[in-house]
N, C-alpha and C positions, 0 to 999 in steps of 0.2 A: 311226418317225414319232411326233412329239410334238404334241399339240394342247391348247389351254387354253380353257375356257369359263367365263365369269363367272356366278356365282349368289350367293345370300345365305343366311345363317343368322339365326335370330331369337333374341335374348336379351332377354326381357321385351318392351318396346316398341322396343328398339334393334334396328337391322338391321346385320348385320356382313357384310363382303365375304368371299366364299369363291371360290377358284379351283379348278375341276375340271380336273385335269391328266390327260390320257390318253396313255399310251405303248403302242405296239404294237411288240414286239421279238421276235427269234428266241428260240426255246426251246420247252419243252414247253407244249402248249396249256393255257391257264389264264385265268381272269377274276377278278382280285383287286381288292378295294376297300380302301384304307387311309386313315387320317386320322380315327380315332375315329368310325366310323359306328355308328349304332344299328341295331336289327334291321330297321327299315323300309328304311334305306339299304342295308344288306347284302343285302336281298332284291331290290334294284334290278337286280342283274345278271340275274336270271331274267326280270323284266319287260322289260328292255332286249333281252335275247336273243330273247324271244318276239316282241316288237314288230318287231324287225329281220327276223325270220324271216317275219312276216306280210307284210312288204314285199318279200320275195324276196331279202333281203340276208343272206348267211351270214358269220359272223365268220371271219376268217382263222385257220388252224391255227397260231397263234402265242401268245405270252404277252401278254395285255392287262392292264395295270396302271392302276388309277384311284387317283390321289392327290388328296385333298381338303385343300387348304391354306387356312389354317394347320393343321398336323397336330395341335396341342394343343387345338383347339376342338372340342367335341362337336358332331356333325352329327346332327340329328333330323328326321324327316319324309320323306314320299314325294315332295316337290317336287324332289328331286335326280334323279329319273328322267330328265327331259328334258335337263338339261345333260350328264348322263352319256352319253345316247344321241347328242346332238349332238357331244360330244367324240369318241366312237367313230367317227362318220361323218366328222368332220374328219380324224381320224388315219388313216382308210382312204382319204382324199382323195376322198371322194364329195361332200363339201361344202367350199367354200373357207373356211379358218380365218380369213382376214383379214376376211371379211364378218361372221362370227360374233363377232369381237372387239369389235364395237361394241354388243353386246347383253348384257343380263342375262336368263338363262333360268330359268324355274320351271315345273314341271308334272309331273303323275303320268301314267304310261303304262298303258294297258290292254294286254292280250295281243294285241289286234288293231291296235295302234298308234294308237288314238284317245287323246285327251287328256282327262283327268278334272279337275274343279275341285279347287282346293287352298285352304288358309287362308293369310292373311297377304299377299295380293296387293297391297292398297292401301299398306301401309307399304313393301313392296318396290318398288313403282312410284315412290313418292315418293323413296326412296333412289336409285333408278336415275336419276330426273330430276335430282336434285341433283348426281349425279356426271357428268352429261352423256351417259348411255348410253340406248339403247333398251331395250325389254322384250319378251320372248317369253313368253306365258302361254296357257293353254287358252282356247278361245273363250268358254266360260261365265264366265270371269273378266275378259273384255275390258272390259265396261262399268265394272267396279270399278276397273280399272287406269287408265281414261281420266280419272278424277277427279284424278289426280296432276298433270296439267298437259299442256303441249304437248311430249310426247316421242313418239318412234317406237314404236308398239306393233304387234306381230304376234300375232294371236290365232287360230291355226288350230284346227280341230276334230279334225284328224288329222295325224299326223307326216308323211304323204305330202304334204299340202297345204303344209306348211312347207318341205319339201325342194323342191317345185316352185316355190314363190315365190322361194327363194334362187337357184335355177337359172334363173329368169326365164321359166318356162313357165306360171306362174299368178300372179295378183295377189291378195294379201290386203288387203282394205280395212281402214282403221283403225277400230276400234270407237269408238262415241260414248257419252259419259256420258248416262245416261237419268235423268230426273227427273219423277216423277209430280206433275202440277199439282193444286192444290186438296186436298192431303193434310191432313186434320184428325185430331185425337185422336178415337179411336173408343170410348173408355171411357164410363162413366156420366156423367150431367150432374148438377150440384148441384141443379138444379130438381127432381129426382126424390127428393131427400132430404127427408123430412118432419120438421119441427121441427129440433132440434139447432142452434139459432141461435148458441149460444156456441161450439160446435165449428166451425161454419162460419166464424165470425169468427177463431178461432185458425188455421184452415186458410188463410185469406186472408193473415193476418199472416205465417205460415210461408212462404207462397209469395212474398210481397213482399220478404222479406229472406233467403231460403234458410236458414231456421232449422230445427232439429230439433224434432220434435213427438212427444209421447206422448199417446195417448188411452186412458183407463181407464173401463171400463163393463161392464155385464153382457152376457151373450150375446144377440145379436140386436138390439143397440142401434144398429147401423149403422156401427161403427168401420171395418170393411174397406171398405165402400162409400165412406165419406168419404175414406179413403186413396187409393182407386182414382180418385177425382175430382181429386186433386191435380195429376197431369200435365196435365189439361185446362185448368187456370188458370195454369200456368207459362208464361213467355215462350217463344217458339220458339227453337230452336237457331240461333245465328249460323253463318255458313258455316265459320268457323274451328273452332267447337265441334263442328259436324257432322262435320268431317273428323277431328278428334281422337277423337271417340266412335267413328266408323266404323273407325278404325285398330285400336282395341281389339277391336271386334266381328269385324274381319277376322282378327285373330290367333286368336280363339276359333272361327272358322268359322261365325259367326252373322249374317253380313251378308244383307240382303234381295237379291232378284234384280237390282234396278237398281243395287246397289253402293254405297248410301249410307244411313246412318241419318239420318232427317229429323225425327223426333220425340224428345222427351226420353225416355230409357230409364225403364222402370218394372219393377223386379225384386222379386219377392215369394217368396223361398225358403221352403220348408217348415221348421218348427222342428226337424225331424230332420236337417237339412243338416249335413254334417261341417265341420270347420274348413277343410280344403283347398277344399271346395266354396264356402265363403263368402269366404275370404280369397284363395284361389288356391293352386296347388301341383299335386300329382300328379307323375307321372314326368317330365313335360315342363314343369312349373311354369307351367301355363296360368292366365290371369286368372280370378279367382273372381267371385262375384256382386257384391261391393263394387266391383270394377273395371268390370264390365259395366253397373253403374248409374251410372258416371261422368257428371257433368253432369245427372243425373236423380234418381230417387227409389228408395231402398232401403226397402222395407216389410217389417218384421218383425212378423208376427202371432203372437199368443200368446208374447209376449216371454219370460216366465219359463220357458217350456218348452224354450227353446234350452239347449244344454249351456253350463255356466258358462264353460269355457275358450274356447268358440266366441264367446260374447258379449264376453268380455274382450279377445279378439284384435281387436275392432273399435275399441277405444279409440284406438289410435294412428292408424289411417286416418281416423277422424272428425276428429281434431284437426289432422293434417298434410295431409290430402288426397291421400295416396299410401300405397301398401302395398309392403313389401319382403318378397318370398317367398324364404326362405333354405333351401337344401339343402346337403348336405355339399360337393358340388362345383359348386354352382350358386346364383347369387343374381340374382334378377330384380326390377326395380322397375316397378310399374304405377301409373298415376294412379287415384285413388279419391276424387275430390271429389264426394261424394254428399250428398243431403239425406235424413237418416234420419227415417223415420216409423215409429213402433211402436205396437202396440195390445196391451192385456192386460186380463184380468178383474181385478176388485178382490181376488178370492180364488180358491181352487181351485174352489169350487162356483159362483162367479160372481155371487152375490147378496148380497154384503156390503152392509149398509145398508138392505136391503129386509126389513122386520120379519117379514113372514109367509113369507119364502122363505129367509132366511139360515140356515146350519147352526148346530148347537149349539156349535161351537167359536169362533164370532164373539165379539170382533173379532180374537182371537189368530190365527185361520186367515189373515186378511188380512195381518197383520204378517209371519207366516212365509212366505206366498206371495210378497209383494213383496220380502222379504229375499233372494230368489234373485237379484235384480238388485243389483249392487254399488253403493255410494255414488258412486265415480268414474264409473260408467256413467250413473247418474241425473244427475250433475253436468253431463254433456254434453248434456242435454236442455234446450232453450230454453223450450219450452212444454209444460206438462202440463195436460190439460184432462179434466174428467169428462164422460162421454157417458152420460147416464141412459137408462133404458128409455123408449122412445117410447110415449106413451099411445094407447089405442085411439081417443080423440077426435081426436088429431092425425092419425092414419092416415085418418080419415074426411073430413078437410078436402079439398074439391075444389079443383082448380086447381094450378098449379105455382109453386114459389118462384123466386127469382132464378136465371137461367141462368148456367152456367159462363162463357159468352161475355162476359157483362157483368162478372163478377168478374175475368176475365182482363184486361179493359181497364184496370181499376183497378190490378191487379198490374203490368202493363206500365208504367203511369204512375209507380208507386212505384219500380220498377227504374230508370226513366229519370232520376228525381230523384237516385238514388244514383250512377248512371254520370256524370251531368252534374257532380255535386259532386266525384267522384273525378278527373274530367278537369280541372276548374278548379283544384283543390288539388294536383294531381300525385300522387294516391294510387295505390298498387299494387292495393289491393282494390277491386273493382267492386261488391260487394254487402256489406251491413252485417255479415253473419255471418262474413266473412273478415277484417274489420278488426282489427288488433292494435296494442297499445302506444300510441305517440305519435299514430298516425293516429286511433285511437279518441278520444283526448283532444281532437284538433282538430275532429272532426266532431260530437262529442256533449258540449258543455259543459253543465253542470247549473245550473239556477237554485238559489238558496240553499235554498228550502223543499223542492225536489226532492232536493237533496243531503242535507238533514237526514233526510228520509223514508227515503232509501236507506241511510244509515248506521244508523238505528234498526232498519230491517228486517234489515240484514246482521247486526247483533248479536243480534237476537231469533231469526232463522231460522238462525243459524250458517252464513252463506253463505261458501263458499270464495272465494279470489281469482278462480278461474275462473268461478264462478257470479255473482260480483259484476260482472265485465265482461260476461258474457252478458246480465245484466239490462239493462245500459246499451245494448248492441247492439240488444236487442229493443225498448227504449224509442225508440231512434233510428229503427227501422223503423216503429213506430207513428206517430211524428211525421212521417215521410216519406210515409205514406199520406194525410196532409193536404195533399200536393202543394206543400210548401214546399222550394225548392231550396237556399237558403242554410243553413248550419249553425246555425240558431237554438238557443238554449239549450233543453234539455229541461225541460218543466214537471213539476209534481208529479203531474198527471193521467197523463202518459206513464209516469212511473216507477211509479205505483200500478197501472196496468193491466199493465205488464210483471211486477211482483211478484206479481200475482194468478195468473200462470201458472206460478210456481215451485211445485214439488211440496212439499207438507207431509209431514213424517215421520209414518207411521202407527205408533203405539205400541200394543203389546199390554197387556192388563190381567191 
């Protein structure tokens, strides 16, 4: 008897069709899985055998062969347990194969035949919906699968419940997509940050145009707190963005219980993070921190303390908005459209510029410390701002500053200006930081005195072509914060403020 059950394999964010073919034939008793299975898939035979035994079903004393087609595609993960078990039951004629042919099945089996949660259900369900198939997943993944649209979903907690449903003796209700109402960002509020008005202004500009930001200041000046406030002033995720972000988190197994990421991601890996952890990789080429921060914020504290190779690997994702994880026999592409926020001390001791606290090696220690960051990496930073030590007098000021909620309203208005302009002019980029080439020339014409200032600054500051265009994008955002929808020419003041955020080279003596 031959039976075929449909399932999927994951290749980056791509979902590939896999047919689990089960044959039970005469011969010496055996249970063989072929088709490039990894160790987790190879162990499925023991989990399937134990689960069937828990249901009182014994495998026939025959040769059971499991072929996972296409045979040249590597199969990884425990989600193949359920399709293998269903294939065996169909081949034994316990379940009707024709009914199972309309479903894509994923799930991990416990020894007692209960179904455990798995990663990647959301992209798998979207793939199944696109192909016109239903979906069978564990009960704990049902709410996640329901976000894919109007498809048939069976989400049993136990293999027996699924068998009874197919036989008509039990009814499994379709899971519903859950959404928590009134969900707000739970991080710190800008109102709690004392002083640092310049840094707050830079933070608002960065949020308004999705620009990269670097904060340089001594320990305890509030750099990390300012960075953690950024998600609270960013616009909320659109439904399309929430689904895109959730797919990545689903592949990594990091989705919340209700099955959807609803706030912009904020990832702050430690400076000891390895290159695969940051970029993605490992044995299964899983998404890294830069992909998990897609459409959100990637915060790198103590920037020079990261390994040089790890930092340099970020250059391409920051520029292109995607990352390619390459292995000998495996290549996976993940989205990585992130807003980079970094923080660093001015030198190793952290007190460069403070006369009574800086070390004896100043200013050379500062130049050596900042030299750990390559020029091309600094070139990709739109705003570089000094965050000085907060005075005791500022800490004693009673009352709160402007709340994140008020700043967020201005950021949303600035983003709306950009989106309206992009819609009117037929532009592909929705935010200024993503605007390239001819589109940038259209939306950011320069007044004559502004152009003269930019050319003089470019010559004096030795700006690269990349830095030159980043200054224009930043000036465009500063102008958009004035709530003007049409692409008016950028003034000298806009260019001057944008140039003030370019990092000046620190030279040793």
